[in-house]
C-alpha positions as CSV (number, residue, x, y, z in Angstrom):
1,X,80.6,34.4,102.5
2,X,81.1,33.6,98.8
3,X,77.3,33.7,98.3
4,X,77.1,37.3,99.7
5,X,80.1,38.4,97.5
6,X,78.4,36.8,94.5
7,X,75.1,38.7,95.3
8,X,77.0,42.0,95.6
9,X,78.8,41.4,92.3
10,X,75.5,40.5,90.6
11,X,73.9,43.7,92.0
12,X,76.8,45.7,90.8
13,X,76.8,44.1,87.4
14,X,73.1,44.5,87.0
15,X,73.3,48.1,88.0
16,X,76.1,48.9,85.4
17,X,74.3,46.8,82.9
18,X,71.3,48.9,83.3
19,X,73.3,52.0,83.0
20,X,75.0,50.8,79.9
21,X,71.7,49.7,78.2
22,X,70.1,53.2,79.0
23,X,73.1,54.9,77.4
24,X,73.0,52.7,74.4
25,X,69.1,53.3,74.3
26,X,69.4,57.1,74.5
27,X,72.8,57.7,73.0
28,X,71.3,60.1,70.5
29,X,70.3,62.3,73.3
30,X,73.6,62.2,75.1
31,X,75.1,64.0,72.1
32,X,73.2,67.1,73.1
33,X,74.7,66.9,76.6
34,X,78.3,67.0,75.5
35,X,78.3,70.7,74.5
36,X,76.8,71.8,77.8
37,X,79.1,69.5,79.9
38,X,82.1,70.8,78.0
39,X,81.2,74.4,78.6
40,X,80.4,73.6,82.2
41,X,83.9,72.0,82.6
42,X,85.6,74.8,80.8
43,X,84.0,77.8,82.5
44,X,82.8,76.3,85.7
45,X,85.3,73.8,87.0
46,X,88.6,74.6,85.3
47,X,88.7,78.1,86.7
48,X,88.5,76.7,90.1
49,X,92.1,76.0,89.9
50,X,92.5,79.8,90.6
51,X,91.5,79.1,94.2
52,X,95.1,78.3,94.8
53,X,96.0,82.0,94.3
54,X,94.5,82.7,97.7
55,X,97.2,80.5,99.2
56,X,100.1,82.4,97.7
57,X,102.3,84.8,99.6
58,X,102.3,87.1,96.4
59,X,101.0,86.6,92.9
60,X,102.7,88.7,90.3
61,X,102.1,88.0,86.6
62,X,104.7,90.6,85.5
63,X,107.4,88.3,86.6
64,X,106.4,84.8,85.6
65,X,103.8,83.1,83.4
66,X,100.4,82.3,85.2
67,X,101.2,78.6,85.4
68,X,104.7,79.2,86.9
69,X,103.5,81.8,89.2
70,X,100.5,79.6,90.3
71,X,102.7,76.7,91.3
72,X,105.6,78.6,92.7
73,X,106.6,77.4,96.1
74,X,105.4,80.4,98.3
75,X,102.3,78.8,100.0
76,X,100.9,80.6,103.0
77,X,97.6,81.5,104.8
78,X,98.7,85.1,105.2
79,X,96.0,86.4,102.7
80,X,93.3,85.1,105.0
81,X,94.8,86.6,108.0
82,X,95.0,90.0,106.3
83,X,91.3,89.9,105.7
84,X,90.6,90.4,109.4
85,X,93.3,93.0,109.8
86,X,92.2,95.3,107.0
87,X,90.2,98.3,108.0
88,X,88.6,98.7,104.6
89,X,87.3,95.1,104.8
90,X,85.7,95.8,108.2
91,X,83.9,99.0,107.0
92,X,82.7,97.2,103.8
93,X,81.4,94.2,105.9
94,X,79.6,96.5,108.3
95,X,77.9,98.4,105.3
96,X,76.9,95.1,103.7
97,X,75.5,93.5,106.7
98,X,73.6,96.6,107.7
99,X,72.0,97.0,104.3
100,X,71.1,93.3,103.9
101,X,69.8,92.9,107.4
102,X,67.4,95.8,106.9
103,X,66.4,94.5,103.5
104,X,65.7,91.1,105.2
105,X,63.7,92.6,108.0
106,X,61.7,95.2,105.9
107,X,61.9,94.7,102.1
108,X,61.3,90.8,102.2
109,X,58.2,91.0,104.3
110,X,57.0,94.0,102.2
111,X,57.1,91.9,99.1
112,X,54.8,89.3,100.8
113,X,52.4,92.1,102.1
114,X,52.3,93.5,98.5
115,X,51.4,90.1,97.0
116,X,48.6,89.7,99.6
117,X,47.3,93.1,98.8
118,X,47.3,92.4,95.1
119,X,45.5,89.1,95.6
120,X,42.7,90.9,97.5
121,X,41.9,93.2,94.5
122,X,38.6,92.1,93.3
123,X,39.3,92.7,89.6
124,X,41.8,90.1,88.3
125,X,42.6,92.4,85.4
126,X,43.3,95.3,87.6
127,X,45.5,93.3,90.0
128,X,47.6,92.0,87.1
129,X,47.8,95.4,85.6
130,X,49.2,96.8,88.9
131,X,51.6,93.9,89.1
132,X,52.8,94.6,85.6
133,X,53.4,98.4,86.3
134,X,55.3,97.4,89.6
135,X,57.4,95.1,87.6
136,X,58.5,97.5,84.9
137,X,61.4,99.0,86.9
138,X,63.0,95.6,87.1
139,X,63.5,95.6,83.3
140,X,65.5,98.9,83.5
141,X,69.2,98.6,83.7
142,X,71.0,99.9,86.8
143,X,72.6,103.0,84.9
144,X,69.1,104.1,83.8
145,X,67.7,103.6,87.3
146,X,70.6,105.4,89.0
147,X,70.2,108.2,86.4
148,X,66.5,108.6,87.2
149,X,67.1,108.8,90.9
150,X,70.0,111.2,90.3
151,X,67.8,113.5,88.4
152,X,65.2,113.6,91.2
153,X,67.8,114.2,94.0
154,X,70.7,116.1,92.3
155,X,71.8,119.2,93.9
156,X,71.3,121.6,90.9
157,X,68.0,121.5,89.2
158,X,66.8,118.2,91.1
159,X,63.2,117.7,91.2
160,X,63.1,117.3,95.0
161,X,65.3,120.3,95.7
162,X,63.2,122.5,93.3
163,X,59.9,121.4,95.0
164,X,61.4,122.0,98.5
165,X,62.7,125.4,97.5
166,X,59.5,126.5,95.8
167,X,57.6,125.5,99.1
168,X,60.2,127.5,101.1
169,X,61.1,124.3,103.2
170,X,64.8,124.7,102.6
171,X,66.7,127.9,101.9
172,X,69.5,126.2,99.7
173,X,69.7,123.0,97.7
174,X,70.7,119.9,99.5
175,X,73.5,117.7,98.3
176,X,71.6,114.4,98.9
177,X,74.3,112.1,97.6
178,X,76.9,113.9,99.7
179,X,75.5,112.7,103.0
180,X,77.0,109.5,104.3
181,X,73.9,108.9,106.6
182,X,71.6,108.8,103.4
183,X,73.8,106.3,101.5
184,X,72.3,103.1,102.9
185,X,68.7,104.4,102.9
186,X,69.3,105.2,99.1
187,X,70.6,101.7,98.4
188,X,67.7,100.1,100.1
189,X,65.0,102.3,98.8
190,X,66.3,102.1,95.2
191,X,66.7,98.4,95.3
192,X,63.2,98.1,96.8
193,X,61.6,100.4,94.1
194,X,63.3,98.3,91.3
195,X,62.9,94.8,92.5
196,X,59.9,94.6,94.9
197,X,57.2,94.1,92.1
198,X,59.3,91.4,90.5
199,X,59.9,89.6,93.8
200,X,56.4,89.5,94.7
201,X,55.4,87.5,91.5
202,X,56.2,84.2,93.2
203,X,54.1,85.0,96.3
204,X,51.3,86.3,94.2
205,X,51.3,83.2,92.1
206,X,51.3,80.9,95.1
207,X,48.4,82.9,96.7
208,X,46.4,82.7,93.5
209,X,46.9,78.9,93.3
210,X,45.1,78.4,96.6
211,X,41.7,76.7,96.4
212,X,39.1,79.3,96.6
213,X,36.7,76.9,98.4
214,X,38.8,77.3,101.4
215,X,38.1,81.1,101.4
216,X,34.4,80.5,100.9
217,X,34.3,78.0,103.8
218,X,36.1,80.4,106.0
219,X,33.7,83.2,105.0
220,X,30.7,81.0,106.0
221,X,32.3,80.3,109.3
222,X,32.4,84.1,109.9
223,X,36.1,84.5,109.5
224,X,37.2,88.1,108.6
225,X,39.6,88.9,105.8
226,X,42.4,89.6,108.3
227,X,41.8,86.2,110.0
228,X,41.8,84.5,106.5
229,X,45.2,86.0,105.6
230,X,46.7,85.0,109.0
231,X,45.3,81.5,109.2
232,X,44.9,80.6,105.5
233,X,46.8,82.6,103.1
234,X,50.1,82.7,104.9
235,X,50.3,79.2,106.0
236,X,49.5,78.1,102.5
237,X,52.5,80.0,101.0
238,X,55.0,79.0,103.7
239,X,57.0,76.8,101.3
240,X,57.6,79.8,99.0
241,X,58.3,82.0,101.9
242,X,60.9,79.5,103.2
243,X,62.5,79.2,99.7
244,X,62.8,82.9,99.2
245,X,64.1,83.4,102.8
246,X,66.9,80.9,102.3
247,X,67.8,82.5,98.9
248,X,67.9,86.0,100.6
249,X,70.0,84.9,103.5
250,X,72.4,83.1,101.3
251,X,73.4,86.4,99.6
252,X,73.7,88.2,102.9
253,X,77.2,89.4,101.9
254,X,76.1,90.7,98.5
255,X,74.4,94.0,98.3
256,X,74.4,94.6,94.6
257,X,77.7,95.5,92.9
258,X,76.3,97.6,90.1
259,X,73.9,99.6,92.1
260,X,76.4,100.5,94.8
261,X,79.2,101.2,92.4
262,X,77.0,103.6,90.3
263,X,75.9,105.3,93.5
264,X,79.4,105.8,94.6
265,X,80.2,107.5,91.3
266,X,77.7,110.3,91.9
267,X,78.5,110.6,95.7
268,X,80.9,112.8,97.4
269,X,84.4,111.5,96.4
270,X,85.6,112.1,100.1
271,X,83.1,109.7,101.5
272,X,83.4,106.8,99.1
273,X,85.9,104.9,101.3
274,X,83.3,104.7,104.1
275,X,80.4,103.9,101.8
276,X,81.9,100.7,100.0
277,X,80.2,97.4,100.3
278,X,81.9,94.0,100.1
279,X,81.0,93.7,96.3
280,X,82.8,97.0,95.4
281,X,85.7,96.3,97.9
282,X,86.3,93.0,96.4
283,X,86.1,94.3,92.8
284,X,88.7,97.2,93.6
285,X,90.9,94.8,95.5
286,X,91.1,92.2,92.8
287,X,90.8,94.3,89.7
288,X,91.2,98.0,90.6
289,X,94.3,100.2,90.9
290,X,97.1,98.4,92.7
291,X,95.2,95.0,92.5
292,X,96.2,92.2,94.8
293,X,94.9,89.0,93.1
294,X,95.9,86.8,96.0
295,X,94.1,88.9,98.5
296,X,91.1,89.3,96.2
297,X,90.9,85.6,95.7
298,X,91.0,85.0,99.5
299,X,88.1,87.5,100.0
300,X,86.1,85.6,97.4
301,X,86.6,82.4,99.1
302,X,85.6,84.0,102.4
303,X,82.4,85.4,100.8
304,X,81.5,82.0,99.2
305,X,82.1,80.2,102.5
306,X,80.0,82.5,104.6
307,X,77.3,82.4,101.9
308,X,77.2,78.5,102.2
309,X,77.1,78.7,105.9
310,X,74.2,81.0,105.8
311,X,72.4,78.9,103.3
312,X,72.9,75.7,105.4
313,X,71.8,77.6,108.6
314,X,68.7,79.1,106.9
315,X,67.7,75.8,105.5
316,X,68.0,74.3,109.0
317,X,66.0,77.0,110.6
318,X,63.3,76.7,108.0
319,X,63.2,73.0,108.5
320,X,63.0,73.5,112.3
321,X,60.4,76.2,112.5
322,X,58.4,76.0,109.2
323,X,58.9,72.3,108.4
324,X,60.1,73.4,104.9
325,X,63.3,73.9,103.2
326,X,65.4,73.3,100.1
327,X,66.1,69.7,101.0
């Protein structure tokens, strides 16, 4: 018994001695870590104390100081119960899930198809030129993007309305942003136009890294282009597909705050309440008129928890069906 304890003590001492020797050896490098560690602690960990706000019956800064209000004895789970009783939350959740599920089913596969199409272009210069052009919208800010689409679809002097009127397809201008049924398609299409080219870069890079001799051997065996894509290209990029799938499913409750917020600004005011997504709803709840910080914090915790569950579930599914995952 004494021998085993002595061995454990020797093991621990040897481990910590190795750590100590490495710290002494690389002490000049550790000085570079201190600023980053301090900033991470200051902006990444200390604000986590604000999670306590979600467990308060009310949180009013007008009465007490933030510290007094934070540790006031009014603890409750009422804010989390209110989440599922709030009609606005249900509407925002339904809108967010609808938009993101459609993106996952249509936009995500399209980025893979786009990357495969670009890889099949014979001229490397031409394929890269097309990719650069497709990536350009990604570098435009959301106000610029929404402004471009507004000029195309606005009711008065909009490009689309003018074309349709000149072709006698419609008799009067259409208020495109005043139709609730078109809100979700606009969010999906605009996001697709802005980000598809950029999101396809990873898939394109993975495809271009595949050994060309595999394709030459497949061609000699009489394999068509379609079969090469199905049996060679796609299996070779499965790790990247799994990674991007997990990243997409993790943000299933986030549909892009800035895009949706700006679209709501140019939409019919009477329909804005039914067009909100969780990002906008959370922002207006926590920071908007009549803000409720306690309820907003509870919403944020709910979103983060669901995102974590989706990430773990997505990783589990990828490990099971694709044998690939984040870990």
